[in-house]
N, C-alpha and C positions, 0 to 999 in steps of 0.2 A: 621566807625567813632568811635573814642575812647571817652568815657565819663569820668567825674571826678572820678566816683566810680571805674573805671578800671585802674586808674593811678598806684596804688600799684602793679598791675599785669603786668605793662609794664616796669616801671623803674627798672633797674638792671637785666632785662631779655634779651635774645637774640632777635635780629632783623634780619628777613630774607627778601630777595628781592622777586621779582615777580616769580622767578624760584625756590624758596624754598631754596636758598643758604644763608648761614649766612653771614651777613654784619659786624656785631659787636654787642655790647651790648648797650641797652638804658641807657643813663646816666642821662639826665634831661628832664623834661617835661615843656613846655612853654604854658601858658594859654592865651586865647584871652582876651584883656582888656575889651571888650564890653560884651561878653557873658559869660566869665569865663570858657569856655570849652577848652580842650586841642587843641592846634593849631599846635605846632611843637614838635618834639622829637629830641634830640641830640643823635647821635650814635658815640660811640668811637670805632674806628676800629683797634686800636693798643694798645700796652702796654705802649708806651712812647709818650710824647707830650701832650700839653694842649689843642689843638684844637679839636673841636668836629663838626661833620657834621650834619647840620640841615636837617630834613626830615619832610614833612608835614604829619599830621595824619588824614587829611580829608577823605581819602579813605583807610586808614589802618584798619586792623582788627586783633583781637586776635585769634590765632590758638593754642589751647592747652597751651603750656608754652612759647610761643614766639609771637612777633608782626610781622605781615606780611604787607609789604608796596608794592604798585603796581609800583615799579621802579626797574630797573636792578641795579646790584651791582656797575657797572662802572659809572652809572648815579649818584648814591649816592656819590661815592668817588670823583666825579668831581664837586660836589656842591661848591658854593662860600664859601671861608674860613671865618667863623665868629667866633671870639673868645668869650668865655663865660666870661664876665667881671663882676666886682663887682656891676655894676649898676643894673643888674638883668633884663634888657630889651633890645630888639632889637631896633635899630634906624629905622626910616622910610625908609631910603635909603637901609639898609641891608635887611629889610623885603621885599621891592619891588623887590630888586635884586633876592631874593630867589623865589618870586612868578613868576617872569619872567623866571627864570632858569627851574623851574618845570612845566611851562606852565599853571599856575593856575590863573584864573581870580578872583580877590578878589571882593566880593560884596561891592559896595560903593566906588570903586576906583575913579570914575569920580567926586564925591563930596568931595574927600579927599584933604586936603591941608596940607603942611608941618607945618604951624603954629598951626593947630588944632589937629594934630595927633602925636602919638608916636609909639613905638614898639607894635606889636600885642600880645606879650606874655611876661610872667615874667620868669626870669632866675632862675635856681635851685641854691640854696645855697646863693643867693645874700644877703638876709636879714635874714640869719639863726641865727646870733648872737642876733639880736634884737627880734626875735620871731615873727615878723610881716613882711608882704610883702610890698615892696615899691609900692606906687601908681603912675601910669603914667597918662598921659592925656588920652583923649578918643581915641577909636580905629576906624579906617576905616571910617572917615568922621563924626564921632559923636563928637559934641563939648563938652567942659567942662560943659557948662550950662545945656545941655540936659542930661548929665550923672546923675544929681540929687544927686551927692555925691562929696564932696571936698576931698582933699588929707588927711587931718587930720582924718576925719571920716573913710575913707577907711583904714587908717593905724591902727586905734583902733579896727576896726572890725576883722582884721587879716585874712580875707578871700577874699580880693578884688582881682582885676586883678593883675597879676604879681606875684602870690604866687609861692614859690619855692617848688619843689618836689625832694627829694633826693632818691637815690637808696634804695629800700627795705623798704621805710617808709609807714606808714598807714596814714589815715586822721588825726590822732592825731599829727603825726610828722609835717604835713602841718601847723597846727595851732600853734604848738610850735616853729617851725623853727629850724631844726637841723643844726649842724655844719658840720663836716666832714662826707661825705656820707659813705665812706667805713667803718668808725669806728662804725657806728650805725647799721650795718647789720651783722648778724651772721648766719652761716649755721649749722643746727643741723643734726647730723648723728647718725645712730644706726646700730648695727650689725644684720644681718639676718642669721639664721642657714640654711645651705644647706647640705644635706646628700648625699654622694655618696658611692658606694660600690666598693670594690676591691676584686679580686679573688686570693685566696692563697690556698696552699696545706693544707688539714686538716688531712690527714692520708693516709695509703696504704691498699689496699685489695689484698689478695693473693689467687689464686686458687690452692689448694694443693690436691694431690691424695695419699691415704695411703691404706694399706691392713689390714683388720681385719678378724678374723677366727670365725666362728659360727658353732655350732653343728646342723646337719641336720638329721632327722629321717624319714625313708621311709620303708614301708612294701612291700616285694617282695615274690612271691611264689617260693618255693624250692621243688624239687623232690628227693626221695630216694627209694631204693629197700629193700624189706623185704622178708623173706623166709616163705613160706606157704606149709604145707604138704598136699599132695593129695593122697588118697588111691584108688587103682583100683583092683578089684578081677580078679583072673586068670581063664582062661578057661581050660577045660580038656586037650586040646592039649598043652597049655602052661605048665601045671603042669607035663605032661609026659616028656616034653623036659627038664625040670629043674631037674627032679628026678634022671636021670642017672648022676652019678658022683657027685652029690651034697653033700656037707658036711656042717656041721654047724660050722660057724666061724665068727669072727669079720671082719668088713670091713668099710672103710670110703670113702665118696665122697665129693668133694669140689665144691662150687659154688661161684663165685665172685659177690659181691653186689656193687652197685653204688648209689651215692647220689650227689645232687647239693649243692654247697656252694656259698655264695655271694662274688663277687669280686668288690671292689669299684674303679672306675676310674673317673677322673675329666676332663672336657672339658671347654675351655675358650670360652665364648659366649658374644659378645657385646650386651649390654642391652639398654643404653641410652647415649646421648651426653649432657654434662653440660658445660655451658659457663657463663661468667660474663658480665652483662650489667649494665651501669651506668645510673641512673635516677635522675633527679633534683627534689627536693622537696622544696616547697615555704612555709615559715613560717612567720608570722607577729611578728615583734620584735620592742618594743618601745625603742627609742634612746633618751637619755637626754643630754642636753648641756646647756651651759651658754652663753648668749649674752649681750653685753654692749650697752647702749644707752645714748645719751647726753640729758640733759635738759637745757633749757634756761629760766632764770628768770630775771626780771628787778628789780633792787634795787634802790630806790630813795635816793638821797643824798641832804641834804639841806631842803627846804620847804617840807611839808608833802602832797603837792598837788599830786593827782594821775593822771597819764596820762590817757586820754580817751581810753577806750578799754583794759586797763590793768586788769580789773576785769573779762575779758573774757579769760579763759584758752586756747581757740582755737587759739587766736592770739599771743600766746607766752608769755603773761604777767603773773605776779604772781597771782594765784587765790585768791579770797577774803577769808580771814580767819574769 
């Protein structure tokens, strides 16, 4: 069941059927003349045409940003065609026809007579220019005398049965009575910054091999031959053998000497394998940008009366200076 406080959350928002499919948008809310609670909501299912389909709000409920009614979409589209006229109320016959179509038993139907009853709800926008809602007779079998309020008093109060609710209006709009519904609602938008990354080439890495020469020093052992004189005395027999025919003279004997010298040779030996491997590194970087946002303010023209709720910035009005 929808309460009066929830009307701004219904009017102008989507209406879904029992299966969660969107039927259309809530255009107007009709109030019960007796209790003042929402009884019907009109759903506009197309962009053209002035007819709106009536759907009861007795078993409806708010689900996030939309209204959900316990009727299938085809049932709603096949509802009796009732025009929203300037009178701002449903006739008794139209209301009873709607009750029968949706299979709703209205409390007090047995005691209800055509002479003592009128439509059960007020139409949206019917009395917007006057700023007050038109008063009907009593609802569902309640007489004018038992209502305790005549038409003039109800009209001056501005909150009687039959009050109109336009799309997107708050309780202040109900009391003031707005004109064109679409002209009084604005959608505020703002930009949100979303950052994505793209992969691009940042450079090239080359694996290059070149030759360099370095001086190497190493100590190695080398051998060489030297001459050393050894003297050996002769025996008597050796002296006798050399004495015969011996003459004093010069003589030479040669001995070949040897030595080792270093010879440098190089040999190619594989030492290691070198390869390039790419690794990803993550760094935190702050990104700055500019976003635009819309602001909505209400400017009063004419009398300096302030709309109720305009001093509340959360409701879109101009904050109090």
